mmJSON file of the N, C-alpha and C atoms, coordinates in Angstrom:
{"data_MODEL":{"atom_site":{
"group_PDB":["ATOM","ATOM","ATOM","ATOM","ATOM","ATOM","ATOM","ATOM","ATOM","ATOM","ATOM","ATOM","ATOM","ATOM","ATOM","ATOM","ATOM","ATOM","ATOM","ATOM","ATOM","ATOM","ATOM","ATOM","ATOM","ATOM","ATOM","ATOM","ATOM","ATOM","ATOM","ATOM","ATOM","ATOM","ATOM","ATOM","ATOM","ATOM","ATOM","ATOM","ATOM","ATOM","ATOM","ATOM","ATOM","ATOM","ATOM","ATOM","ATOM","ATOM","ATOM","ATOM","ATOM","ATOM","ATOM","ATOM","ATOM","ATOM","ATOM","ATOM","ATOM","ATOM","ATOM","ATOM","ATOM","ATOM","ATOM","ATOM","ATOM","ATOM","ATOM","ATOM"],
"id":[1,2,3,4,5,6,7,8,9,10,11,12,13,14,15,16,17,18,19,20,21,22,23,24,25,26,27,28,29,30,31,32,33,34,35,36,37,38,39,40,41,42,43,44,45,46,47,48,49,50,51,52,53,54,55,56,57,58,59,60,61,62,63,64,65,66,67,68,69,70,71,72],
"type_symbol":["N","C","C","N","C","C","N","C","C","N","C","C","N","C","C","N","C","C","N","C","C","N","C","C","N","C","C","N","C","C","N","C","C","N","C","C","N","C","C","N","C","C","N","C","C","N","C","C","N","C","C","N","C","C","N","C","C","N","C","C","N","C","C","N","C","C","N","C","C","N","C","C"],
"label_atom_id":["N","CA","C","N","CA","C","N","CA","C","N","CA","C","N","CA","C","N","CA","C","N","CA","C","N","CA","C","N","CA","C","N","CA","C","N","CA","C","N","CA","C","N","CA","C","N","CA","C","N","CA","C","N","CA","C","N","CA","C","N","CA","C","N","CA","C","N","CA","C","N","CA","C","N","CA","C","N","CA","C","N","CA","C"],
"label_alt_id":[null,null,null,null,null,null,null,null,null,null,null,null,null,null,null,null,null,null,null,null,null,null,null,null,null,null,null,null,null,null,null,null,null,null,null,null,null,null,null,null,null,null,null,null,null,null,null,null,null,null,null,null,null,null,null,null,null,null,null,null,null,null,null,null,null,null,null,null,null,null,null,null],
"label_comp_id":["ARG","ARG","ARG","GLY","GLY","GLY","ASN","ASN","ASN","TYR","TYR","TYR","LEU","LEU","LEU","ALA","ALA","ALA","ASP","ASP","ASP","VAL","VAL","VAL","ILE","ILE","ILE","ALA","ALA","ALA","VAL","VAL","VAL","ILE","ILE","ILE","GLY","GLY","GLY","SER","SER","SER","LEU","LEU","LEU","ASP","ASP","ASP","PHE","PHE","PHE","VAL","VAL","VAL","PHE","PHE","PHE","GLY","GLY","GLY","GLU","GLU","GLU","SER","SER","SER","ASP","ASP","ASP","ARG","ARG","ARG"],
"label_asym_id":["A","A","A","A","A","A","A","A","A","A","A","A","A","A","A","A","A","A","A","A","A","A","A","A","A","A","A","A","A","A","A","A","A","A","A","A","A","A","A","A","A","A","A","A","A","A","A","A","A","A","A","A","A","A","A","A","A","A","A","A","A","A","A","A","A","A","A","A","A","A","A","A"],
"label_entity_id":["1","1","1","1","1","1","1","1","1","1","1","1","1","1","1","1","1","1","1","1","1","1","1","1","1","1","1","1","1","1","1","1","1","1","1","1","1","1","1","1","1","1","1","1","1","1","1","1","1","1","1","1","1","1","1","1","1","1","1","1","1","1","1","1","1","1","1","1","1","1","1","1"],
"label_seq_id":[1,1,1,2,2,2,3,3,3,4,4,4,5,5,5,6,6,6,7,7,7,8,8,8,9,9,9,10,10,10,11,11,11,12,12,12,13,13,13,14,14,14,15,15,15,16,16,16,17,17,17,18,18,18,19,19,19,20,20,20,21,21,21,22,22,22,23,23,23,24,24,24],
"pdbx_PDB_ins_code":[null,null,null,null,null,null,null,null,null,null,null,null,null,null,null,null,null,null,null,null,null,null,null,null,null,null,null,null,null,null,null,null,null,null,null,null,null,null,null,null,null,null,null,null,null,null,null,null,null,null,null,null,null,null,null,null,null,null,null,null,null,null,null,null,null,null,null,null,null,null,null,null],
"Cartn_x":[-7.033,-5.959,-5.032,-3.74,-2.77,-2.078,-2.379,-1.723,-2.701,-3.418,-4.42,-3.766,-2.534,-1.867,-1.722,-1.406,-1.26,-2.593,-3.692,-5.011,-5.334,-4.994,-5.268,-4.501,-3.243,-2.428,-3.008,-3.452,-4.023,-5.295,-6.133,-7.391,-7.105,-6.2,-5.861,-5.262,-4.42,-3.813,-4.867,-5.827,-6.87,-7.763,-8.099,-8.956,-8.223,-6.936,-6.161,-6.122,-6.032,-6.007,-7.356,-8.432,-9.776,-10.053,-9.81,-10.078,-9.139,-7.908,-6.955,-7.393,-7.907,-8.353,-9.609,-10.535,-11.798,-11.608,-10.605,-10.396,-9.804,-9.04,-8.401,-9.306],
"Cartn_y":[-10.448,-9.76,-10.775,-10.542,-11.464,-10.842,-9.566,-8.876,-8.732,-9.819,-9.761,-9.691,-10.183,-10.199,-8.776,-7.828,-6.444,-5.927,-6.292,-5.854,-6.481,-7.755,-8.447,-7.785,-7.47,-6.827,-5.456,-4.73,-3.398,-3.51,-4.489,-4.673,-5.079,-6.023,-6.479,-5.324,-4.541,-3.408,-2.398,-2.108,-1.142,-1.694,-2.987,-3.592,-3.612,-3.914,-3.958,-2.568,-1.533,-0.166,0.181,-0.162,0.157,-0.599,-1.911,-2.711,-2.318,-1.981,-1.594,-0.297,0.652,1.92,1.722,0.895,0.7,-0.204,-1.062,-2.01,-1.295,-0.249,0.442,1.566],
"Cartn_z":[-22.139,-21.407,-20.761,-20.906,-20.319,-19.118,-18.86,-17.741,-16.581,-16.303,-15.234,-13.852,-13.746,-12.444,-11.892,-12.767,-12.318,-11.784,-12.463,-11.999,-10.653,-10.496,-9.233,-8.091,-8.328,-7.288,-6.939,-7.96,-7.72,-6.888,-7.216,-6.478,-5.036,-4.852,-3.5,-2.69,-3.329,-2.634,-2.202,-3.092,-2.759,-1.655,-1.749,-0.726,0.614,0.596,1.832,2.465,1.631,2.147,2.779,2.086,2.589,3.882,3.874,5.068,6.202,5.869,6.903,7.58,6.784,7.343,8.182,7.702,8.413,9.631,9.585,10.685,11.906,11.681,12.809,13.324],
"occupancy":[1.0,1.0,1.0,1.0,1.0,1.0,1.0,1.0,1.0,1.0,1.0,1.0,1.0,1.0,1.0,1.0,1.0,1.0,1.0,1.0,1.0,1.0,1.0,1.0,1.0,1.0,1.0,1.0,1.0,1.0,1.0,1.0,1.0,1.0,1.0,1.0,1.0,1.0,1.0,1.0,1.0,1.0,1.0,1.0,1.0,1.0,1.0,1.0,1.0,1.0,1.0,1.0,1.0,1.0,1.0,1.0,1.0,1.0,1.0,1.0,1.0,1.0,1.0,1.0,1.0,1.0,1.0,1.0,1.0,1.0,1.0,1.0],
"B_iso_or_equiv":[0.0,0.0,0.0,0.0,0.0,0.0,0.0,0.0,0.0,0.0,0.0,0.0,0.0,0.0,0.0,0.0,0.0,0.0,0.0,0.0,0.0,0.0,0.0,0.0,0.0,0.0,0.0,0.0,0.0,0.0,0.0,0.0,0.0,0.0,0.0,0.0,0.0,0.0,0.0,0.0,0.0,0.0,0.0,0.0,0.0,0.0,0.0,0.0,0.0,0.0,0.0,0.0,0.0,0.0,0.0,0.0,0.0,0.0,0.0,0.0,0.0,0.0,0.0,0.0,0.0,0.0,0.0,0.0,0.0,0.0,0.0,0.0],
"pdbx_formal_charge":[null,null,null,null,null,null,null,null,null,null,null,null,null,null,null,null,null,null,null,null,null,null,null,null,null,null,null,null,null,null,null,null,null,null,null,null,null,null,null,null,null,null,null,null,null,null,null,null,null,null,null,null,null,null,null,null,null,null,null,null,null,null,null,null,null,null,null,null,null,null,null,null],
"auth_seq_id":[1,1,1,2,2,2,3,3,3,4,4,4,5,5,5,6,6,6,7,7,7,8,8,8,9,9,9,10,10,10,11,11,11,12,12,12,13,13,13,14,14,14,15,15,15,16,16,16,17,17,17,18,18,18,19,19,19,20,20,20,21,21,21,22,22,22,23,23,23,24,24,24],
"auth_comp_id":["ARG","ARG","ARG","GLY","GLY","GLY","ASN","ASN","ASN","TYR","TYR","TYR","LEU","LEU","LEU","ALA","ALA","ALA","ASP","ASP","ASP","VAL","VAL","VAL","ILE","ILE","ILE","ALA","ALA","ALA","VAL","VAL","VAL","ILE","ILE","ILE","GLY","GLY","GLY","SER","SER","SER","LEU","LEU","LEU","ASP","ASP","ASP","PHE","PHE","PHE","VAL","VAL","VAL","PHE","PHE","PHE","GLY","GLY","GLY","GLU","GLU","GLU","SER","SER","SER","ASP","ASP","ASP","ARG","ARG","ARG"],
"auth_asym_id":["A","A","A","A","A","A","A","A","A","A","A","A","A","A","A","A","A","A","A","A","A","A","A","A","A","A","A","A","A","A","A","A","A","A","A","A","A","A","A","A","A","A","A","A","A","A","A","A","A","A","A","A","A","A","A","A","A","A","A","A","A","A","A","A","A","A","A","A","A","A","A","A"],
"auth_atom_id":["N","CA","C","N","CA","C","N","CA","C","N","CA","C","N","CA","C","N","CA","C","N","CA","C","N","CA","C","N","CA","C","N","CA","C","N","CA","C","N","CA","C","N","CA","C","N","CA","C","N","CA","C","N","CA","C","N","CA","C","N","CA","C","N","CA","C","N","CA","C","N","CA","C","N","CA","C","N","CA","C","N","CA","C"],
"pdbx_PDB_model_num":[1,1,1,1,1,1,1,1,1,1,1,1,1,1,1,1,1,1,1,1,1,1,1,1,1,1,1,1,1,1,1,1,1,1,1,1,1,1,1,1,1,1,1,1,1,1,1,1,1,1,1,1,1,1,1,1,1,1,1,1,1,1,1,1,1,1,1,1,1,1,1,1]
}}}
């Protein structure tokens, strides 16, 4: 796969959402 950057952004975005919700 050469489009790994999109997957990385999606994972980071989901993790940021989860951690952001749990952190507050």
